[in-house]
N, CA, C and O atoms as CSV, one atom per row, in Angstrom:
chain,resi,resn,atom,element,x,y,z
A,1,UNK,N,N,0.840,-1.187,0.000
A,1,UNK,CA,C,0.000,0.000,0.000
A,1,UNK,C,C,0.880,1.243,0.000
A,1,UNK,O,O,1.918,1.290,0.660
A,2,UNK,N,N,0.449,2.230,-0.742
A,2,UNK,CA,C,1.128,3.517,-0.855
A,2,UNK,C,C,0.204,4.582,-0.271
A,2,UNK,O,O,-1.005,4.563,-0.503
A,3,UNK,N,N,0.779,5.499,0.480
A,3,UNK,CA,C,0.001,6.618,0.999
A,3,UNK,C,C,0.465,7.895,0.325
A,3,UNK,O,O,1.645,8.244,0.351
A,4,UNK,N,N,-0.484,8.574,-0.272
A,4,UNK,CA,C,-0.231,9.890,-0.862
A,4,UNK,C,C,-0.501,10.920,0.218
A,4,UNK,O,O,-1.544,10.887,0.870
A,5,UNK,N,N,0.440,11.834,0.407
A,5,UNK,CA,C,0.282,12.944,1.332
A,5,UNK,C,C,0.392,14.229,0.532
A,5,UNK,O,O,1.447,14.531,-0.025
A,6,UNK,N,N,-0.685,14.976,0.474
A,6,UNK,CA,C,-0.692,16.236,-0.265
A,6,UNK,C,C,-0.867,17.381,0.724
A,6,UNK,O,O,-1.919,17.526,1.348
A,7,UNK,N,N,0.171,18.186,0.856
A,7,UNK,CA,C,0.152,19.360,1.723
A,7,UNK,C,C,-0.502,20.481,0.932
A,7,UNK,O,O,0.056,20.959,-0.056
A,8,UNK,N,N,-1.694,20.903,1.368
A,8,UNK,CA,C,-2.479,21.889,0.636
A,8,UNK,C,C,-2.656,23.143,1.473
A,8,UNK,O,O,-3.247,23.104,2.552
A,9,UNK,N,N,-2.140,24.254,0.968
A,9,UNK,CA,C,-2.377,25.548,1.595
A,9,UNK,C,C,-3.458,26.243,0.787
A,9,UNK,O,O,-3.338,26.401,-0.427
A,10,UNK,N,N,-4.525,26.660,1.479
A,10,UNK,CA,C,-5.627,27.318,0.783
A,10,UNK,C,C,-5.586,28.830,1.025
A,10,UNK,O,O,-4.901,29.323,1.920
A,11,UNK,N,N,-6.333,29.527,0.207
A,11,UNK,CA,C,-6.450,30.978,0.364
A,11,UNK,C,C,-7.198,31.273,1.665
A,11,UNK,O,O,-8.186,30.604,1.971
A,12,UNK,N,N,-6.745,32.260,2.429
A,12,UNK,CA,C,-7.406,32.594,3.695
A,12,UNK,C,C,-8.895,32.873,3.510
A,12,UNK,O,O,-9.310,33.513,2.544
A,13,UNK,N,N,-9.686,32.376,4.458
A,13,UNK,CA,C,-11.117,32.634,4.468
A,13,UNK,C,C,-11.941,31.739,3.559
A,13,UNK,O,O,-13.135,31.976,3.378
A,14,UNK,N,N,-11.319,30.708,2.980
A,14,UNK,CA,C,-12.049,29.842,2.058
A,14,UNK,C,C,-12.280,28.438,2.617
A,14,UNK,O,O,-12.628,27.525,1.867
A,15,UNK,N,N,-12.092,28.259,3.912
A,15,UNK,CA,C,-12.189,26.924,4.530
A,15,UNK,C,C,-13.499,26.204,4.202
A,15,UNK,O,O,-13.477,25.072,3.718
A,16,UNK,N,N,-14.617,26.840,4.457
A,16,UNK,CA,C,-15.910,26.175,4.275
A,16,UNK,C,C,-16.126,25.779,2.820
A,16,UNK,O,O,-16.565,24.664,2.538
A,17,UNK,N,N,-15.823,26.674,1.907
A,17,UNK,CA,C,-16.007,26.373,0.485
A,17,UNK,C,C,-15.030,25.293,0.026
A,17,UNK,O,O,-15.397,24.427,-0.769
A,18,UNK,N,N,-13.802,25.333,0.513
A,18,UNK,CA,C,-12.820,24.307,0.157
A,18,UNK,C,C,-13.280,22.936,0.649
A,18,UNK,O,O,-13.242,21.966,-0.108
A,19,UNK,N,N,-13.711,22.845,1.901
A,19,UNK,CA,C,-14.172,21.559,2.427
A,19,UNK,C,C,-15.411,21.052,1.694
A,19,UNK,O,O,-15.574,19.845,1.511
A,20,UNK,N,N,-16.271,21.955,1.279
A,20,UNK,CA,C,-17.437,21.546,0.484
A,20,UNK,C,C,-16.987,20.984,-0.865
A,20,UNK,O,O,-17.560,20.008,-1.350
A,21,UNK,N,N,-15.976,21.586,-1.467
A,21,UNK,CA,C,-15.449,21.090,-2.741
A,21,UNK,C,C,-14.805,19.722,-2.569
A,21,UNK,O,O,-14.966,18.850,-3.422
A,22,UNK,N,N,-14.077,19.525,-1.472
A,22,UNK,CA,C,-13.452,18.223,-1.204
A,22,UNK,C,C,-14.532,17.164,-0.999
A,22,UNK,O,O,-14.409,16.045,-1.497
A,23,UNK,N,N,-15.584,17.514,-0.270
A,23,UNK,CA,C,-16.688,16.567,-0.056
A,23,UNK,C,C,-17.341,16.213,-1.394
A,23,UNK,O,O,-17.695,15.057,-1.622
A,24,UNK,N,N,-17.499,17.183,-2.260
A,24,UNK,CA,C,-18.079,16.940,-3.578
A,24,UNK,C,C,-17.160,16.056,-4.430
A,24,UNK,O,O,-17.631,15.277,-5.258
A,25,UNK,N,N,-15.849,16.184,-4.220
A,25,UNK,CA,C,-14.874,15.413,-4.995
A,25,UNK,C,C,-14.633,14.012,-4.441
A,25,UNK,O,O,-14.036,13.183,-5.127
A,26,UNK,N,N,-15.076,13.727,-3.231
A,26,UNK,CA,C,-14.800,12.421,-2.608
A,26,UNK,C,C,-15.179,11.235,-3.504
A,26,UNK,O,O,-14.411,10.275,-3.568
A,27,UNK,N,N,-16.321,11.252,-4.194
A,27,UNK,CA,C,-16.650,10.113,-5.064
A,27,UNK,C,C,-15.634,9.874,-6.181
A,27,UNK,O,O,-15.489,8.748,-6.657
A,28,UNK,N,N,-14.935,10.920,-6.599
A,28,UNK,CA,C,-13.906,10.761,-7.624
A,28,UNK,C,C,-12.795,9.839,-7.127
A,28,UNK,O,O,-12.261,9.023,-7.878
A,29,UNK,N,N,-12.461,9.988,-5.846
A,29,UNK,CA,C,-11.440,9.131,-5.239
A,29,UNK,C,C,-12.010,7.748,-4.963
A,29,UNK,O,O,-11.336,6.740,-5.180
A,30,UNK,N,N,-13.242,7.697,-4.486
A,30,UNK,CA,C,-13.862,6.415,-4.141
A,30,UNK,C,C,-13.931,5.467,-5.329
A,30,UNK,O,O,-13.811,4.253,-5.166
A,31,UNK,N,N,-14.123,6.013,-6.519
A,31,UNK,CA,C,-14.240,5.145,-7.691
A,31,UNK,C,C,-12.913,4.969,-8.439
A,31,UNK,O,O,-12.845,4.230,-9.422
A,32,UNK,N,N,-11.874,5.643,-7.976
A,32,UNK,CA,C,-10.587,5.555,-8.656
A,32,UNK,C,C,-9.963,4.175,-8.478
A,32,UNK,O,O,-10.030,3.580,-7.402
A,33,UNK,N,N,-9.360,3.684,-9.541
A,33,UNK,CA,C,-8.682,2.387,-9.507
A,33,UNK,C,C,-7.617,2.398,-8.402
A,33,UNK,O,O,-6.753,3.275,-8.365
A,34,UNK,N,N,-7.694,1.423,-7.519
A,34,UNK,CA,C,-6.676,1.240,-6.485
A,34,UNK,C,C,-6.764,2.150,-5.284
A,34,UNK,O,O,-5.927,2.050,-4.387
A,35,UNK,N,N,-7.743,3.037,-5.229
A,35,UNK,CA,C,-7.892,3.922,-4.078
A,35,UNK,C,C,-8.699,3.197,-3.012
A,35,UNK,O,O,-9.818,2.752,-3.269
A,36,UNK,N,N,-8.133,3.080,-1.817
A,36,UNK,CA,C,-8.802,2.340,-0.749
A,36,UNK,C,C,-9.279,3.230,0.397
A,36,UNK,O,O,-10.081,2.793,1.222
A,37,UNK,N,N,-8.798,4.463,0.459
A,37,UNK,CA,C,-9.230,5.380,1.525
A,37,UNK,C,C,-8.796,6.798,1.163
A,37,UNK,O,O,-7.819,7.006,0.445
A,38,UNK,N,N,-9.547,7.763,1.679
A,38,UNK,CA,C,-9.226,9.168,1.464
A,38,UNK,C,C,-9.775,9.965,2.633
A,38,UNK,O,O,-10.900,9.749,3.083
A,39,UNK,N,N,-8.956,10.894,3.115
A,39,UNK,CA,C,-9.429,11.802,4.167
A,39,UNK,C,C,-8.659,13.113,4.033
A,39,UNK,O,O,-7.615,13.184,3.385
A,40,UNK,N,N,-9.204,14.139,4.662
A,40,UNK,CA,C,-8.512,15.429,4.701
A,40,UNK,C,C,-8.404,15.847,6.152
A,40,UNK,O,O,-9.368,15.749,6.912
A,41,UNK,N,N,-7.233,16.312,6.531
A,41,UNK,CA,C,-6.978,16.740,7.901
A,41,UNK,C,C,-6.575,18.203,7.904
A,41,UNK,O,O,-5.834,18.661,7.034
A,42,UNK,N,N,-7.075,18.932,8.898
A,42,UNK,CA,C,-6.740,20.347,9.038
A,42,UNK,C,C,-5.591,20.476,10.037
A,42,UNK,O,O,-5.650,19.921,11.134
A,43,UNK,N,N,-4.565,21.198,9.658
A,43,UNK,CA,C,-3.429,21.411,10.565
A,43,UNK,C,C,-3.832,22.432,11.632
A,43,UNK,O,O,-4.317,23.518,11.314
A,44,UNK,N,N,-3.631,22.081,12.859
A,44,UNK,CA,C,-4.045,22.937,13.974
A,44,UNK,C,C,-3.221,24.216,14.037
A,44,UNK,O,O,-3.770,25.302,14.221
A,45,UNK,N,N,-1.914,24.093,13.885
A,45,UNK,CA,C,-1.036,25.260,14.012
A,45,UNK,C,C,-1.037,26.157,12.767
A,45,UNK,O,O,-0.591,27.303,12.828
A,46,UNK,N,N,-1.528,25.645,11.661
A,46,UNK,CA,C,-1.551,26.415,10.416
A,46,UNK,C,C,-2.981,26.380,9.872
A,46,UNK,O,O,-3.323,25.478,9.108
A,47,UNK,N,N,-3.807,27.333,10.249
A,47,UNK,CA,C,-5.237,27.259,9.961
A,47,UNK,C,C,-5.621,27.190,8.485
A,47,UNK,O,O,-6.714,26.720,8.169
A,48,UNK,N,N,-4.776,27.634,7.587
A,48,UNK,CA,C,-5.107,27.578,6.165
A,48,UNK,C,C,-4.415,26.405,5.468
A,48,UNK,O,O,-4.277,26.390,4.245
A,49,UNK,N,N,-3.987,25.429,6.260
A,49,UNK,CA,C,-3.230,24.314,5.706
A,49,UNK,C,C,-3.928,22.995,6.005
A,49,UNK,O,O,-4.343,22.732,7.134
A,50,UNK,N,N,-4.047,22.172,4.966
A,50,UNK,CA,C,-4.697,20.868,5.077
A,50,UNK,C,C,-3.760,19.788,4.568
A,50,UNK,O,O,-2.847,20.050,3.785
A,51,UNK,N,N,-4.003,18.584,5.022
A,51,UNK,CA,C,-3.259,17.423,4.553
A,51,UNK,C,C,-4.257,16.435,3.968
A,51,UNK,O,O,-5.101,15.889,4.679
A,52,UNK,N,N,-4.148,16.214,2.661
A,52,UNK,CA,C,-4.963,15.213,1.990
A,52,UNK,C,C,-4.207,13.893,2.083
A,52,UNK,O,O,-3.054,13.801,1.662
A,53,UNK,N,N,-4.856,12.878,2.633
A,53,UNK,CA,C,-4.240,11.571,2.829
A,53,UNK,C,C,-5.048,10.555,2.024
A,53,UNK,O,O,-6.237,10.353,2.274
A,54,UNK,N,N,-4.387,9.918,1.056
A,54,UNK,CA,C,-5.067,8.970,0.187
A,54,UNK,C,C,-4.275,7.665,0.156
A,54,UNK,O,O,-3.064,7.670,-0.065
A,55,UNK,N,N,-4.963,6.556,0.378
A,55,UNK,CA,C,-4.331,5.239,0.318
A,55,UNK,C,C,-4.559,4.640,-1.062
A,55,UNK,O,O,-5.686,4.586,-1.555
A,56,UNK,N,N,-3.480,4.196,-1.667
A,56,UNK,CA,C,-3.521,3.587,-2.996
A,56,UNK,C,C,-2.902,2.199,-2.928
A,56,UNK,O,O,-1.993,1.963,-2.131
A,57,UNK,N,N,-3.383,1.283,-3.752
A,57,UNK,CA,C,-2.770,-0.043,-3.812
A,57,UNK,C,C,-1.353,0.025,-4.351
A,57,UNK,O,O,-0.456,-0.647,-3.841
A,58,UNK,N,N,-1.147,0.847,-5.394
A,58,UNK,CA,C,0.181,0.991,-5.993
A,58,UNK,C,C,0.426,2.454,-6.333
A,58,UNK,O,O,-0.506,3.254,-6.412
A,59,UNK,N,N,1.679,2.785,-6.531
A,59,UNK,CA,C,2.033,4.141,-6.951
A,59,UNK,C,C,1.452,4.439,-8.332
A,59,UNK,O,O,1.018,5.562,-8.592
A,60,UNK,N,N,1.440,3.448,-9.210
A,60,UNK,CA,C,0.852,3.626,-10.537
A,60,UNK,C,C,-0.631,3.969,-10.477
A,60,UNK,O,O,-1.127,4.742,-11.297
A,61,UNK,N,N,-1.341,3.394,-9.503
A,61,UNK,CA,C,-2.764,3.718,-9.371
A,61,UNK,C,C,-2.952,5.215,-9.199
A,61,UNK,O,O,-3.905,5.784,-9.731
A,62,UNK,N,N,-2.055,5.858,-8.463
A,62,UNK,CA,C,-2.163,7.298,-8.280
A,62,UNK,C,C,-1.537,8.055,-9.442
A,62,UNK,O,O,-2.202,8.854,-10.102
A,63,UNK,N,N,-0.263,7.802,-9.687
A,63,UNK,CA,C,0.511,8.608,-10.622
A,63,UNK,C,C,0.087,8.433,-12.083
A,63,UNK,O,O,0.180,9.378,-12.866
A,64,UNK,N,N,-0.368,7.261,-12.450
A,64,UNK,CA,C,-0.737,7.001,-13.845
A,64,UNK,C,C,-2.255,6.983,-14.008
A,64,UNK,O,O,-2.817,7.806,-14.732
A,65,UNK,N,N,-2.902,6.058,-13.345
A,65,UNK,CA,C,-4.333,5.852,-13.585
A,65,UNK,C,C,-5.197,7.019,-13.109
A,65,UNK,O,O,-6.119,7.423,-13.819
A,66,UNK,N,N,-4.920,7.569,-11.921
A,66,UNK,CA,C,-5.742,8.683,-11.445
A,66,UNK,C,C,-5.291,10.007,-12.047
A,66,UNK,O,O,-6.109,10.768,-12.564
A,67,UNK,N,N,-4.007,10.279,-11.983
A,67,UNK,CA,C,-3.504,11.576,-12.450
A,67,UNK,C,C,-3.762,11.831,-13.927
A,67,UNK,O,O,-3.837,12.985,-14.349
A,68,UNK,N,N,-3.897,10.785,-14.709
A,68,UNK,CA,C,-4.136,10.956,-16.137
A,68,UNK,C,C,-5.622,10.795,-16.494
A,68,UNK,O,O,-5.978,10.637,-17.662
A,69,UNK,N,N,-6.466,10.837,-15.480
A,69,UNK,CA,C,-7.894,10.614,-15.712
A,69,UNK,C,C,-8.686,11.923,-15.746
A,69,UNK,O,O,-8.221,12.968,-15.292
A,70,UNK,N,N,-9.874,11.831,-16.290
A,70,UNK,CA,C,-10.803,12.958,-16.260
A,70,UNK,C,C,-11.220,13.268,-14.822
A,70,UNK,O,O,-11.507,14.420,-14.495
A,71,UNK,N,N,-11.256,12.245,-13.961
A,71,UNK,CA,C,-11.624,12.479,-12.559
A,71,UNK,C,C,-10.588,13.345,-11.850
A,71,UNK,O,O,-10.946,14.155,-10.995
A,72,UNK,N,N,-9.315,13.189,-12.190
A,72,UNK,CA,C,-8.287,14.059,-11.601
A,72,UNK,C,C,-8.515,15.499,-12.049
A,72,UNK,O,O,-8.422,16.428,-11.247
A,73,UNK,N,N,-8.812,15.678,-13.334
A,73,UNK,CA,C,-9.086,17.024,-13.827
A,73,UNK,C,C,-10.295,17.631,-13.123
A,73,UNK,O,O,-10.315,18.831,-12.848
A,74,UNK,N,N,-11.297,16.818,-12.831
A,74,UNK,CA,C,-12.471,17.297,-12.101
A,74,UNK,C,C,-12.105,17.663,-10.665
A,74,UNK,O,O,-12.585,18.670,-10.144
A,75,UNK,N,N,-11.260,16.857,-10.021
A,75,UNK,CA,C,-10.776,17.162,-8.662
A,75,UNK,C,C,-10.092,18.524,-8.663
A,75,UNK,O,O,-10.354,19.353,-7.792
A,76,UNK,N,N,-9.225,18.754,-9.629
A,76,UNK,CA,C,-8.524,20.033,-9.686
A,76,UNK,C,C,-9.485,21.175,-9.994
A,76,UNK,O,O,-9.300,22.279,-9.481
A,77,UNK,N,N,-10.491,20.944,-10.806
A,77,UNK,CA,C,-11.481,21.981,-11.095
A,77,UNK,C,C,-12.248,22.351,-9.834
A,77,UNK,O,O,-12.480,23.529,-9.561
A,78,UNK,N,N,-12.637,21.341,-9.068
A,78,UNK,CA,C,-13.419,21.578,-7.848
A,78,UNK,C,C,-12.595,22.253,-6.752
A,78,UNK,O,O,-13.057,23.215,-6.138
A,79,UNK,N,N,-11.401,21.767,-6.506
A,79,UNK,CA,C,-10.616,22.229,-5.357
A,79,UNK,C,C,-9.509,23.209,-5.710
A,79,UNK,O,O,-9.108,24.020,-4.875
A,80,UNK,N,N,-9.016,23.140,-6.926
A,80,UNK,CA,C,-7.828,23.908,-7.296
A,80,UNK,C,C,-7.940,25.406,-7.141
A,80,UNK,O,O,-6.939,26.066,-6.863
A,81,UNK,N,N,-9.112,25.961,-7.310
A,81,UNK,CA,C,-9.281,27.404,-7.176
A,81,UNK,C,C,-9.072,27.922,-5.761
A,81,UNK,O,O,-8.909,29.124,-5.552
A,82,UNK,N,N,-9.076,27.018,-4.792
A,82,UNK,CA,C,-8.862,27.409,-3.396
A,82,UNK,C,C,-7.395,27.337,-2.993
A,82,UNK,O,O,-7.025,27.846,-1.935
A,83,UNK,N,N,-6.553,26.716,-3.813
A,83,UNK,CA,C,-5.141,26.542,-3.475
A,83,UNK,C,C,-4.420,27.887,-3.492
A,83,UNK,O,O,-4.544,28.650,-4.450
A,84,UNK,N,N,-3.675,28.172,-2.444
A,84,UNK,CA,C,-2.845,29.375,-2.396
A,84,UNK,C,C,-1.552,29.154,-3.185
A,84,UNK,O,O,-0.934,30.109,-3.655
A,85,UNK,N,N,-1.158,27.912,-3.324
A,85,UNK,CA,C,0.024,27.505,-4.089
A,85,UNK,C,C,-0.192,26.052,-4.501
A,85,UNK,O,O,-1.059,25.383,-3.939
A,86,UNK,N,N,0.564,25.553,-5.454
A,86,UNK,CA,C,0.394,24.146,-5.824
A,86,UNK,C,C,0.677,23.233,-4.628
A,86,UNK,O,O,1.608,23.496,-3.868
A,87,UNK,N,N,-0.103,22.173,-4.447
A,87,UNK,CA,C,0.130,21.250,-3.340
A,87,UNK,C,C,1.499,20.575,-3.455
A,87,UNK,O,O,1.998,20.334,-4.554
A,88,UNK,N,N,2.081,20.281,-2.319
A,88,UNK,CA,C,3.316,19.502,-2.257
A,88,UNK,C,C,2.900,18.052,-2.003
A,88,UNK,O,O,2.377,17.737,-0.934
A,89,UNK,N,N,3.130,17.176,-2.973
A,89,UNK,CA,C,2.677,15.793,-2.886
A,89,UNK,C,C,3.867,14.857,-2.710
A,89,UNK,O,O,4.845,14.928,-3.455
A,90,UNK,N,N,3.770,13.983,-1.717
A,90,UNK,CA,C,4.767,12.949,-1.512
A,90,UNK,C,C,4.045,11.623,-1.320
A,90,UNK,O,O,2.840,11.581,-1.076
A,91,UNK,N,N,4.803,10.554,-1.435
A,91,UNK,CA,C,4.254,9.209,-1.254
A,91,UNK,C,C,5.077,8.477,-0.196
A,91,UNK,O,O,6.297,8.623,-0.125
A,92,UNK,N,N,4.386,7.692,0.617
A,92,UNK,CA,C,5.074,6.903,1.632
A,92,UNK,C,C,4.597,5.461,1.552
A,92,UNK,O,O,3.561,5.155,0.962
A,93,UNK,N,N,5.383,4.591,2.161
A,93,UNK,CA,C,4.971,3.199,2.356
A,93,UNK,C,C,5.389,2.805,3.757
A,93,UNK,O,O,6.341,3.363,4.302
A,94,UNK,N,N,4.698,1.862,4.337
A,94,UNK,CA,C,4.967,1.443,5.710
A,94,UNK,C,C,6.353,0.797,5.787
A,94,UNK,O,O,6.685,-0.095,5.007
A,95,UNK,N,N,7.131,1.260,6.724
A,95,UNK,CA,C,8.470,0.708,6.941
A,95,UNK,C,C,8.507,-0.151,8.195
A,95,UNK,O,O,9.299,-1.089,8.288
A,96,UNK,N,N,7.648,0.172,9.164
A,96,UNK,CA,C,7.623,-0.563,10.433
A,96,UNK,C,C,6.295,-0.320,11.104
A,96,UNK,O,O,5.822,0.817,11.117
A,97,UNK,N,N,5.687,-1.320,11.651
A,97,UNK,CA,C,4.430,-1.160,12.375
A,97,UNK,C,C,4.568,-1.785,13.764
A,97,UNK,O,O,5.568,-2.432,14.073
A,98,UNK,N,N,3.561,-1.582,14.577
A,98,UNK,CA,C,3.522,-2.201,15.887
A,98,UNK,C,C,3.658,-1.248,17.042
A,98,UNK,O,O,3.754,-1.682,18.189
A,99,UNK,N,N,3.671,0.033,16.773
A,99,UNK,CA,C,3.801,1.007,17.852
A,99,UNK,C,C,2.459,1.566,18.213
A,99,UNK,O,O,2.361,2.407,19.106
């Protein structure tokens, strides 16, 4: 499993509209090939900053199948106007569990 972490800084004062756009976009992730979970977290210390966390079966499911899809373009149409800057996206995989 691969976890996509997207650090998203939004324009000040757009929290409610941004979260509504993310909620509207959730089905795009739910139906995406290899996507097993998606959530958005608000950073406490940085009020205009969110972390999009998406679980994918493989890196290709995200980087190829989703990113090159019409659903990705729809995600960007819905949420992209709220971005203060392009999101910083990284991918992780579990290295150790049990803590």
